[in-house]
N, C-alpha and C positions, 0 to 999 in steps of 0.2 A: 505742210503746204499740198504736199499729191492730193494727198488726200480732201483735201478742200479746196484744192486747185485745178477739179478736175477737167477744167476746159483749155486747162493746157497745156501748150505737144512738149515744152521744155522747162526749165526751169535750170537761169544759171548763176552761179557764185559769180560777185564781181571780178573774180580771177579766175575765170573760167568765161571770162569774156570773147576771146581767141577763138573759140570754140563757133559762131556765131557764121562768120565763114562755110564753114564743112555744113554749119546745116542747112542754110541757108540754098546750097548746093545740092546736099542732098534732098529737100525738099522739093526740088524745081523750082526755085525762085528767080535764082541766078544763076547763068554759065559758068565755066571755068575760067571764062575768059578774067568777066567782072570778079572773079576770083581776090587776086592780086589788087582785086584796085580796094575792092571792099575793107580787104584785111591793112589796107597804108590808113584808109581813116581809122579804121580803131586801135588802131597803134597808137596815132595822134588824137584824142578824144579828151583836147578840153574842157573847162567850164569858161565862162568867160562873168565878166562880174561886166553891166551897164556904166553902173552908177560910177564907178570908180577905174576903170580899163585897166583890169589886172584879171588877167591869163593864169587861172591855174589846173599844174601844171604836176603828177601823178608820178611819182620817181617810185612809188612798191608800195604795197597794197597788202594786210596780215598786220602779224603781231607778236614775236616772240617772248617776250619780256612777264608775261604770268602776272602781274599782279593780281591783286587778290580779290581785289573788288571789281576787276574789271571781266566784261564776258565779250570784251573782242576779240579774244586767239583763238575764242570758241567759236563766232559765230563768222568772224572771217579768214583766218585758217592761220597759216603762218606768215616768218615774212618774205615775201618776194619781191628780187629789186627789177624793175627796168635797165636795161641795156645806157649804159654811158653816148652811145650813139645812138641810140629812139627817144632820149629825154635828150640833149643838142639838135638835135635836125628837129627835133616840137619844138625847141624855144622860138630854134632861126626861123624859123616858119611865123612861128607867130608876131614874133618880134618884125618881123618884113609883112604881116599883115596889120600894123599898127600895134601891135601891141606890150609897146614897150616896159609894164608889168607884169616881172615875172614871179608868180609866187609858186614852191615850189612844197609839196604836198605828199605827208607819209605820218601815219602814225608813229615813227620817232625815225624823220630822218636823219639823224647825225650817224645809225645804222650805216645806210646807206652805203653797198659793193663789200661789207664785212658778213662772212663766216662766224655761224654762229660760240667760233669755239675764241675767233681771237675780240669777241665784242663783247662778252660775259666778260673779260678782262681786262675791259676799258675802266678805266678810272675817271672822275670829275678834275680836270684841270692837268693831268697826266699828255708825257709828250711824244704819245702817239702819232703817228701820224694817216689820216684815216679819210676813207675817199671821199666824203661828202665834199670836205673842205675842198679836195681839187674841182670836184663837181661846179663849186659856186666858182671858184676864179672864170675855169673855163666859161660858166653859161658867165662872167660881168667879163669875158673878152670878147663876146659878141656887142660889136661897132651899133646894130639899136635896142641893144636893151637898154632899158634906163634906169630903174628898179628892177631889186633883188629882194626876195623877203621869202620865208619857209618858216614849216609848221609840221608839226610840229617837236619839239626837240624835250631831252629828258637831262638830268644834270648830270646823269653820273657818266653817259659817256659823251660831255663835250670841253672836248679834249682842246689844248691850249693852241693845235693845231688849227683849229674851227676856230677858238678865238683869237687867233689874228688875221682871221679871212674879215673880221667885222668893224676893221678901219678902211678898206674897198670902198668911194666911193660912193659905190650904186647901193649898195647893201643896206636895205631898210633901218635905220635906227632902233628897230622898237623889235621884239625878241621872246617870245614867249614860250615860257618853259614853266612845265607846270612840275610845284613841290609837295604839293599835296600833305604837309605835314610836317608841324614845326619843332616835332619830339623826334628823336631816332627810334625811343623803342616802336610807335605806332607805322614810324614807315617799317619800323623789320617785319611787322604785322603786316604792312601793306605788300613784302616784297617788293622793296625797294630800292635798288640798290644806292643811294647815296645816304648821308647822314648827314641834317644841317648845317653840323661846321664845312662841311665840304659841299653843300653847297654857297654859302657865305663865303666864303674862301672861292669859289668861284665866282661871284658876281661879283669880290672887289676884283678879283683881274680881267676882267670884264671891262668893268669901271672905274681900272686906270687902262686898259688896250681903249675904250671908246667913251671919254669919256658923256658923248653926247646921249644914250645910247637910255632905253627903255624896256622895261618890264611890262611884262602880263605873266598869269602863272591862272592853276586850279587848283582848291582847297577840296578840301573834304570836313566835314565837321561832323560826329559823332560816331567816329568808326567806333566796332569791336572792343573792347578795353578801353576803353577815350577816358580817363576822368579826368578833373579839372583842374588839375595842374598840367598835365600832357596838353590838353585844351590849349591854355594861357600862352603854354609854350606860342605854340600860333602864333598866338595876339602879341604875342612881344619878337615875333617876325615880322607882323603885318610894321610893328613899331619901329625896327629896325632899316625899313625899308619902304621907297617909297616903290609900289607897284599899280600902276597905271592901269592897268585891268585887270580883276580878280573874280574867277566865275567862284564861288566859295554854293559848293554844293554839303544836301544834309543825305549823309551816309541812307543809302536802301538797298536795300538784299538782291542779288541777281541773281535770280537762278543758275545752278550748273558749277558757278565759284566756288574759292576757296572757302573763301565770306563765309558765305553762304551756307560752305554744308558743315563749315568745321568751327565757325564760333559763333557764338550767342550777343546774337542783334539786343546789348545789355544799358543801352541807351537809352530815356524813353523818346516819344516824338517830341513831349513838351519840351525838354529836354538840350535835342539837339535841336528846334526851335530859336529855344531860349540863346544861343548858343551862334547859329547862324546871325541872330539880327544885333546879337556882340559885333561878332565879327565885322560884320557890315558899319557897324558906327568906328566901330578903328581901322578899316581901312576907308573910309568916307572924311576922316577927321585927319587919316596922313596922306589925302591928299588936298588940304589944304594950306598945307604949311610947304 
């Protein structure tokens, strides 16, 4: 990028935004007096949706999960978390401006506030207390906040503590949680830390806690080595439960990922498209029931 964009003085990754105030001072564009004001604006840098009046609040950047198909850990770096004080300050500021609907955003929001050792020990539905569940409760306690949602979640660190927050009246009854495949061997090859049995048990617990909860998910068809039998297990999952939203993707290689480096992309393009079309039909039929 530096070679192709030689006209640019600086190139910053998303996690390097905090450097902007110092750069502006260095270049003589602002003075020291303005430095703190600019820092404050960067620390609370939400995105808004005028159509729905949602305010999107980033609570973390990057990812440490290293799913074998995903380029995010390489493109955005390791997972880093904003402080609770900073997040709550931003939420209060937004709510006071009339943005009552708050969407907490991260590559994997469940692991917010956890160190690497702890988060990799978590399992779906475990009794572990997690900081993200407490963060949800504190956001919920802000009077001006009307509705809370969060994205994205993974099954493997969705603990009972987080399940218990889903009955809070301000929590949006929609949960997006990527399952990626309905077959355990494919999930293992994807380096996903959950089994399909754990996913189903988790969904059952969530529905028992909040019967009004609806679900969305992400699915990849045609992952390297996926047989017809393994694909049909994903179709069976769609028959077992209704996903209100389903992002069904055809596997394609991402340069630098383990799947691209070490796994043969052995499902033909034609077969990938057939599986995609078939699963789309199964999904749409499930919505009719």
